N, C-alpha and C positions, 0 to 999 in steps of 0.2 A: 443285732442278733435277737431272734425271738426267744421268749422265755422258755418255751418247750424245748428248744435246741440247747439252751443253757442247762436245763434240768437233765437232759439226756447226757451231756458232758459230765456233769457232777455225778450222775449215777454210774457212768462208765469209770470214772476215776475211783469211786468207792469200791466198785467191783475189782478193779486192778489192785487196789490197796489190800483188799481182803485175800485175794489169791496170792499176792506177794507175801503176806503174813503167813499164810498156810505153807508156802514153800520154805520160808525161813524156819518155821517150826519143824518141818520135816528134816531139814538139815541139822537143826539142833538136836532132834531126837536121834538121828544117826550118830552124831558126835557123842552124845551121852551114852549110846549103846557101846561105842568103842571104849569110852571111859569105864563102863561097867565091866567089859571084858578085861581091861587092864587091872581093875580092882580084884576081880575074881582070880586072875593069874598072879596076883600080888606084885604087880609091876607098879612102881610109884611114879606114874606119869599121868598128868591131868591135862587133857586137851582144852577143855572148857571149864574154867573155874567158877563161872557164874552159876548160882543155884537155879535149877529148872523151874522152881516155883516163882522165882523173880522174873524169869523170862516169860512164863505164862501170864503173870500179872500184867506185864507191859503189853504183851500181845492182846490180851483180853481188853485192856484199856483202849488200845488203838482200834480194835474191831468195834467196841461199843461206841467210840467216837465216830467211826465211819457210818455205823447204823444210825446214829443220831443225826448226822448230816443228811442221810437218806430220808429219815423221818421228816426233817424240816423241809425237804424238797417235795415230798409226795403228799403229805398231809392226809395219810390214811390210817385207819385203825390197825391195819396189818403191820405197818412199820413200827407203830408204837409197841405192839406186842413183841415184835422182833427185838427191839431195844430192851424190853423188860426180860425177855428170855435170856439174852446174853448177859445181862446184869445179874440175874439170879444164878445162872450157870457159873459165872465167874465166882460168885460167893460160895457156891457149893464146892467147886474144885479147889479153890485156894484157901479157904478158911474152914478149919475143922473145929466147930464149936459144940459138937454134941449131936447125939442121934435125933433129938427132937427138932433141932434146927435143920438138920439134913432132911428129915421126913417132911417138915414144913416146906422146904425148898422144892422137893420132888412133887409135893401136892400142888404147889404154886405153878410149877412148870406144866404139870398135867392140866391144871385149870386153864392156863394160857393156851395150850395146844387145843383143848376142847373149845375154848372161845374162838380161836382162829378157824377151826374146822366147821363149827356149827353155827356161829353167830355172825360171822363176817360174810357179807354177800360180795363175792369177788366180781360178779357181773356188773355191779353198780359203779365200779371205779375202773378207770383205764390204768395204764402202767405208771402214771404219775399222780394218781389219786384224785383227779378231778372228775366230777360227776358228768 
C-alpha cells in the first residue's frame, strides 16, 4: 500500500475519532442538562455521577492525541499550530489559575490564530503537508 494512501486512512480515522468525541460530548451535555433540571426541582436523582470537568479532560486528551497523530502524518506547520491550540484551550477550560494566566492563554491563542492566518502559506503544501 502506498504511503499516501496510508496517510489518507490515518487522517480519516482521526476525523472519525474527533466526530465521535463531539457526539459523546453532546450526549454528556444533554445528560448533565437533565441532571440540572433534577437538581433545580430538588429531585435527588443523578443520571451521570462523573464530573463534567473530568469528562472534558479525557475528551481534550483524546482530541490532542488525535491531532498529534495528524501532525506526525502531515509534517506541516498548520498541524503543529492545531495541536498547540488544543493544548492551550484545554488548559484554559480545565484549570482556573488566575486572570493573568487566562489572559496569557487568550493572547497565546490569538497569536497562534494570527500565525496560522498570516504566516502559513497554504498553497505551498498539499493535504498531507508535502511540498
